[in-house]
C-alpha positions as CSV (number, residue, x, y, z in Angstrom):
1,X,-5.6,4.0,-3.1
2,X,-5.7,4.1,0.7
3,X,-8.6,2.0,2.0
4,X,-10.5,2.7,5.2
5,X,-8.4,0.0,7.0
6,X,-5.2,1.9,6.1
7,X,-4.0,-0.4,3.3
8,X,-2.4,1.4,0.4
9,X,-2.9,-0.5,-2.8
10,X,-1.5,2.2,-5.2
11,X,1.6,4.0,-4.0
12,X,2.2,5.7,-7.3
13,X,5.9,4.6,-7.2
14,X,7.9,2.5,-9.5
15,X,8.5,-0.2,-6.9
16,X,8.4,-3.8,-8.1
17,X,6.2,-4.8,-5.2
18,X,9.0,-6.6,-3.3
19,X,8.5,-4.5,-0.2
20,X,5.0,-4.0,1.2
21,X,4.0,-0.5,2.2
22,X,2.9,-0.4,5.9
23,X,-0.7,0.4,6.6
24,X,-1.6,3.9,7.8
25,X,-2.3,2.4,11.2
26,X,1.3,1.0,11.3
27,X,2.6,4.3,10.1
28,X,0.8,6.3,12.8
29,X,1.6,4.0,15.7
30,X,5.0,2.7,14.7
31,X,8.3,4.3,14.2
32,X,8.2,4.2,10.4
33,X,8.2,8.0,10.1
34,X,10.1,10.4,12.3
35,X,8.5,13.1,14.5
36,X,9.9,15.8,12.3
37,X,7.7,14.6,9.4
38,X,4.6,14.4,11.7
39,X,5.3,17.9,12.9
40,X,5.6,19.1,9.3
41,X,2.4,17.5,8.1
42,X,0.4,18.6,11.2
43,X,-0.4,22.0,9.7
44,X,-3.1,22.3,7.0
45,X,-1.2,24.9,5.0
46,X,1.9,22.7,4.9
47,X,-0.2,19.7,3.8
48,X,-1.9,21.9,1.1
49,X,1.6,22.8,-0.2
50,X,2.6,19.2,-0.2
51,X,-0.6,18.1,-2.0
52,X,0.2,20.6,-4.7
53,X,3.8,19.5,-5.0
54,X,2.7,15.8,-5.2
55,X,0.8,16.7,-8.3
56,X,3.2,19.2,-9.9
57,X,6.6,18.2,-8.4
58,X,7.8,21.9,-8.1
59,X,6.4,25.3,-7.9
60,X,7.5,28.9,-7.2
61,X,6.8,30.4,-3.8
62,X,4.4,32.8,-5.6
63,X,2.5,29.8,-7.1
64,X,2.4,28.0,-3.8
65,X,1.1,31.1,-2.1
66,X,-1.7,31.5,-4.5
67,X,-2.7,27.8,-4.2
68,X,-2.4,27.6,-0.5
69,X,-4.4,30.8,0.0
70,X,-7.1,29.7,-2.4
71,X,-7.4,26.2,-0.9
72,X,-7.3,27.5,2.7
73,X,-10.1,29.9,2.2
74,X,-12.1,27.7,-0.1
75,X,-12.1,25.0,2.6
76,X,-13.9,27.5,4.8
77,X,-16.1,28.8,2.0
78,X,-14.6,32.2,2.4
79,X,-13.0,34.6,-0.1
80,X,-9.4,35.6,0.4
81,X,-8.3,39.2,0.0
82,X,-4.8,40.7,-0.6
83,X,-4.1,40.9,3.1
84,X,-4.9,37.2,3.5
85,X,-2.6,36.3,0.7
86,X,0.2,38.4,2.2
87,X,-0.3,36.6,5.5
88,X,-0.1,33.2,3.8
89,X,3.0,34.3,1.8
90,X,4.7,35.4,5.0
91,X,3.8,32.2,6.8
92,X,5.1,30.1,3.9
93,X,8.4,31.8,3.5
94,X,9.2,32.3,7.2
95,X,7.7,29.2,8.8
96,X,6.1,26.5,6.7
97,X,8.6,26.0,3.9
98,X,11.6,26.0,6.2
99,X,10.0,23.4,8.4
100,X,9.1,21.3,5.4
101,X,12.7,21.6,4.2
102,X,14.1,20.6,7.7
103,X,11.8,17.5,7.6
104,X,13.3,16.5,4.3
105,X,10.0,16.8,2.4
106,X,11.0,19.7,0.1
107,X,14.1,21.3,-1.3
108,X,14.1,25.0,-1.1
109,X,16.9,27.7,-1.2
110,X,15.2,30.9,-0.1
111,X,16.5,34.1,-1.6
112,X,13.5,36.1,-0.6
113,X,12.2,36.1,-4.2
114,X,8.7,35.1,-5.0
115,X,10.2,33.2,-8.0
116,X,12.2,30.9,-5.6
117,X,11.5,27.3,-6.6
118,X,10.2,24.7,-4.1
119,X,10.7,21.1,-5.2
120,X,9.2,18.0,-3.7
121,X,12.0,15.8,-2.2
122,X,11.9,12.1,-2.9
123,X,9.4,10.7,-0.4
124,X,9.4,7.2,1.2
125,X,6.4,5.0,0.5
126,X,5.2,5.5,4.1
127,X,5.3,9.3,3.9
128,X,3.6,9.2,0.5
129,X,0.9,6.8,1.9
130,X,0.3,9.1,4.9
131,X,-0.1,12.2,2.7
132,X,-2.6,10.4,0.4
133,X,-4.5,9.2,3.4
134,X,-4.6,12.7,4.8
135,X,-5.6,14.1,1.4
136,X,-8.5,11.7,1.0
137,X,-9.8,12.7,4.5
138,X,-9.6,16.4,3.7
139,X,-11.9,16.0,0.8
140,X,-9.5,14.7,-1.9
141,X,-10.8,12.5,-4.6
142,X,-14.5,13.4,-4.3
143,X,-14.7,16.2,-6.9
144,X,-13.3,16.6,-10.3
145,X,-10.9,19.5,-9.6
146,X,-7.4,20.0,-8.7
147,X,-6.4,20.4,-5.0
148,X,-8.2,19.4,-1.9
149,X,-11.2,17.7,-3.4
150,X,-9.3,17.0,-6.6
151,X,-6.5,14.8,-7.8
152,X,-3.2,14.0,-6.1
153,X,-1.1,11.3,-7.6
């Protein structure tokens, strides 16, 4: 759990507790995380993809497209149509997933197939802490459903 003061008391890792995880404040103002990771998590759709992968570990591009489309439009209380979904799919395959891969957050070998698999890369404790903190502020943990507003481990 990430507290309001930035302390993370549950990192969800198998660490023996020997190394303390920096606070969100230290992560944000320090040099614990590289600029490429900050650029990668700056976009809501990329964060939504990462939240889903934190819960499920891997997903097809098709699955991520459905999830990111649904969460993006639900966050605005709007319904998404086929054109909206196509736009999200294009953004994911041509911009968002390659950027997440370059930042070392996912593994992804694109073949242009909707069944291409995206896998969450091993994340450092500071990156995991930052994602949980962002997730909680985007509505995570307040409702009993999966996704923004749901449960990210």
